[in-house]
N, C-alpha and C positions, 0 to 999 in steps of 0.2 A: 731383738726387742729394742725399741727406741729408748733413748736415755731419759725421756720425760715420763716414762711409764714406771710404776713402782715394782711391778712383777709381771710374770706371764700368766698369772691366775685369771681365768675367765671372769670371775666375779669382780676381782680388782679392776681389770680392764674395762668391764661394763660400767663400774662405778665411776670411772674416769669420765664417762659420757653422761650417765644418768644419776650421778650422785648428788645432784642439787635438786631443790624442790621444783624448780620451774620447768626443766627440760621435759619430764614426763607429762606435766600438766599441759604444756604446749602441744605435745603430740596427742595427748588425750583429746584436747579440744578439736584438733584437726581430724582425728580418726572418728570420734563419736558424735561431735556436734557439727561437723562439716564446715567449720570456719576455714577460710582460705586467705583472708586479708589481715594485714597488720592491725588495723583499727578494731576488727572483730576480736582478735586475740587480746588486744589491750583492754577491751571492755569486758573481759571474762569475769567470773564471779570472784576469783582470787585476787584481783586488783594488782597485777604485775606492773611494775614501772616501765616506762617506755625504753629506758636505757638497758635494763635487764632483758626485756623482750628482744630488743635489737641484737644484743650480744648473744642470746641463746639461739635466735634464728640464724645468725651468722655461723655459729658453731654447728648447728644442725645441717646447714647448707654445706659447710666445709667437710663434715664427716659423712656426707652422702645420704642423710635421712630425708632431706627435702630438696626440691628444685624450686626455682623461682622463674616466673615468666610474666610478661606484661599482660594485664587484664584487657582483653579486647573490648570490654564494655566501658572501660574508663581508662583513658591514657595515662593518668597519673598514679594509678594503682598497680600493684603487682599481685599475682596469685601464687600462693605457696602450694606445692603438690607433694604428696608422699612419694617416696621411692619404694621399690620392692623391699629394701632393707627395713624401712619403717613399717611397711604393711605386715611384715613377718613378726612384728611385736604384738599383734593382736592376741595370740594365745597368752603372752605374758600379762597384758592388760586384763584379759579375762580371768586369769588365775588370781591376780591381785584383787580384782573386783569381788570374786567369789570368796576369797579369804576375808576381805574387809566386811562383807555382808555377814559372815559367820562370827566375826570377832569385834566389830566396831559399831558404834551407833550411827549408821549411815542413814541418809534421808530416803524417803520412800521412792522417789524418782530413780535415784541411783540403784536402789535395791531392785526396782522393776527392770531396769536395763540389765542388771546382773543376772536376773532370772532367765532372760533370753540367752545371755552368754553362757549360762550354766549348762546349755545343751551340748557343750563339748566340741570335739574336733570337727564334726560335720558342720556345725553352726559357724565355727571360726573360719573354716575353709570357704564357706559360702560368703561370709562377710568379707574375707580378704579378697575374694574375686570381685565383690561389689566395689571395694576400694580400688582395686586394680583398674576396673573399668572407668571409675570416676577420675582417678589421678593419672593413670598411665594410658588409658584408651581402651576401647572394646577388644582390641587384638590381644591385650595382656591377660584376659581371662584364661584360666586354666581348664575350665569346664563350662558347658552351656549354662545359662541362667535358668534356675528352676522355675516351674510354673506357679510356685507358691509366692506369697508376699515376701519381699526382700527382708533380710535381717534388719536392715536400717528401718524399714517400715514397722517391723515387729517391735523394735526398741522404742520407736517414737510412739506407737500405740500404747505400749506398756507404760511409758512415762506419762502420757496424757491421761490414762486411766488412773494412775497413782495421783496425779495432780487433781483430777476431778474428785477422787475419793477423799483426798486431804482437804479440798475446798468444801465438801459437804459435811465434813466432821465437825 
C-alpha cells in the first residue's frame, strides 16, 4: 500500500479518487452528455472553475480514467476520451441515479434518464458498449450492437419528453 493512502479499504481508496464534488460530475458529463472538450465541461450547469477543472482532468488522466488526444477538427483543441476503467463506472452512476430519484428532489430530465438506467444490467452493458465504441473504437465492443434504439438515444428521447412535458405545464 502506498504511504499516501489512508488504508487498504476499497471504499477509502475509492474516496481518494471520487471524494470531491467535481470528479464524478466531470465523468458524468462525459458519460451521459457526451462532452469531450475542456470548454464544454467548463460551461456545465454546476459552473466549475477553470483551475479546478484543469486539476481534476489532470488527475483523471494520471489515474487512467481518461485519455487525451488532439481534435482532428480543431488543431488547438483536445478531446478527452473515457478508458475502460471509467466506462465500468456506469453501474455505479446508474445506482446513484436510481437512489437519488427515490430519495431526493431531482429534476424531471434527470429522473427520465434514470428511468432508462433503471433497466438494470442489460441496459448498463449495452450502454457501456456504446461508450466503448465512441471512446475506444468499434473493436472495443464486447457484443454486437442491438437492432433497437441505442441507450443514448433512449435517454435523449426520455429527457426531451420530460422537457416538453415541463414546458407545457
